[in-house]
C-alpha positions in Angstrom: 0.0 0.1 0.0 1.5 3.7 -0.6 0.9 6.4 1.1 0.4 10.1 -0.1 3.9 10.2 -0.8 4.3 7.5 -3.1 6.3 5.5 -0.4 5.3 1.9 0.5 3.7 1.8 4.1 5.3 -1.5 4.9 8.4 -0.7 3.6 9.7 -1.6 7.0 8.6 -5.1 7.0 11.0 -7.6 6.6 10.3 -9.3 3.3 7.3 -9.1 1.2 4.9 -12.2 1.0 2.5 -13.3 -1.3 -1.2 -14.5 0.0 0.1 -18.1 -0.5 3.2 -17.9 2.0 3.1 -19.2 5.2 2.6 -16.7 8.4 6.1 -16.0 9.9 6.8 -14.8 13.7 8.5 -12.1 12.3 5.0 -11.3 10.2 3.4 -11.6 13.3 5.7 -9.2 15.2 5.1 -6.8 12.8 1.5 -7.0 13.1 1.8 -6.9 16.9 3.7 -3.5 16.5 1.2 -1.6 14.3 -1.6 -2.7 16.2 0.0 -1.4 19.4 1.1 1.8 17.3 -2.7 2.2 16.6 -3.7 1.4 20.0 -1.6 4.0 21.1 -3.2 6.6 18.7 -6.4 5.6 19.4 -6.0 7.0 23.2 -9.1 6.2 25.0 -11.0 4.1 22.6 -7.9 1.8 22.4 -9.8 -1.1 23.9 -11.5 -1.6 20.2 -8.4 -2.9 19.1 -7.7 -5.0 22.3 -9.1 -8.2 20.9 -7.4 -8.0 17.7 -3.8 -7.5 19.5 -4.6 -10.4 22.0 -5.4 -12.7 18.6 -2.1 -12.1 17.4 -0.1 -12.5 20.9 -2.3 -15.8 20.6 -0.9 -16.9 17.2 2.5 -15.9 18.1 2.7 -17.9 21.4 0.9 -21.0 19.0 3.8 -20.7 16.2 6.8 -20.5 18.4 6.0 -23.5 20.6 4.9 -25.1 16.9 8.8 -24.0 16.1 10.3 -25.2 19.0 8.5 -28.7 18.9 9.6 -29.3 15.5 13.0 -28.3 16.3 13.0 -30.6 19.5 11.9 -33.6 16.9 14.4 -32.6 14.6 17.2 -32.9 17.3 15.7 -36.3 18.2 15.7 -37.8 15.2 19.1 -36.9 14.4 20.2 -38.1 17.5 18.4 -41.9 17.0 19.7 -41.7 13.3 23.0 -41.3 14.4 22.9 -43.9 17.4 21.4 -46.6 15.2 23.4 -45.6 11.9 20.5 -44.4 9.8 20.8 -42.9 7.0 18.4 -39.9 5.1 
C-alpha cells in the first residue's frame, strides 16, 4: 500500500510476502507492532483493538511453540539416526 507521497507504507517489513506464503513469527511481530501503534494513537478508544492484539499474541505463542516442537523433533531424529546408523 502506498502513502500520499508514493512510498510504501510497509517498507519497514522484513520481506514482502504473497498470500500463499505461510505466516511467520516475523510477520506476527510486525503486525503486533502496528496494532500497538494504532492502539497508542487511539488513546481512550484503544480497547476496541484489544481483541485483535490479543489474537495476534495468541497466534505468535502458538507458532513459537510449534516451531520449538519441530526443532526438538529434528534434534531427536538426528540423534536416533546417528545412534542407529540410519541414513537419510
